[in-house]
N, C-alpha and C positions, 0 to 999 in steps of 0.2 A: 767936450769942454763946456759948450753951451749950456748943456743940461745941468750942470752943477750950479748955474746961475739961478735957476728955478728951484732946484732941490733944496738948496740951504735955506732960502727964506721960507719955503713950504715946511721943511722940519722945524724951524724955529716957531713958526705959528702953531704947528701941532703940538710941540712941546709946551709953549705957553698955555695951550689950551688944556693940556693935561695937568699942568700944574695948578690952572685955576680950578679944574674940576676937583682935584684932591683938596684944595683949600676949602672949596665949598662943602665937600663932603665931611671935612673936619668940623667946620662950623655948625653943621647940621646934626652933629652928635653921632655919626656913623661908627665911630671908634671908641666910644665911651665905655661900652661893657662888652669886652672881647671875649670874656669866658662864661657870660650868663647863658647864651643859648646853648653851648656845650654841655653845661651842668643840667639845664632844663630838659634837654634830650634825655638824659640818663634818670631823671626824677620821676616818681609816680605822681600822677594827678590826684590821687586819693589819699596821699599823705597828710596826716593832720598837721604835721610840723611844718609843711610848705606854706610860705607866705602868701596871703590872697592875691597879691599882684602878679604871682608867678604862676597861678593856677590858670589853666586854660579856660576860656569863657565858653559857654554853651553856644553852639552855632546857631541854635534856633532863636536865641536872643539878639543876634546881630541885626543891624538895619538892612544890610543887603544879603538876604538869606535867599538861596536858591533852592526851590522844592525838589525834593527827591522822593524816592519810593516810600520812605517812612512817613512822610507827611500826608499820604492819601488815605 
């Protein structure tokens, strides 16, 4: 019975933490575009009708580019 006195407050703190994490994720826009990634996975990058913001950027133009065998 004494264990319940520590488990109940622990679960309340954990539950409030998860609700806070959910609210933080919603405010940061994690759930704004639920279908965009699924559609982008099926689209061809060379499609001329594909909007420019949906095209994948060239990895060599990124700021944090890791060298690989093609760069040598």
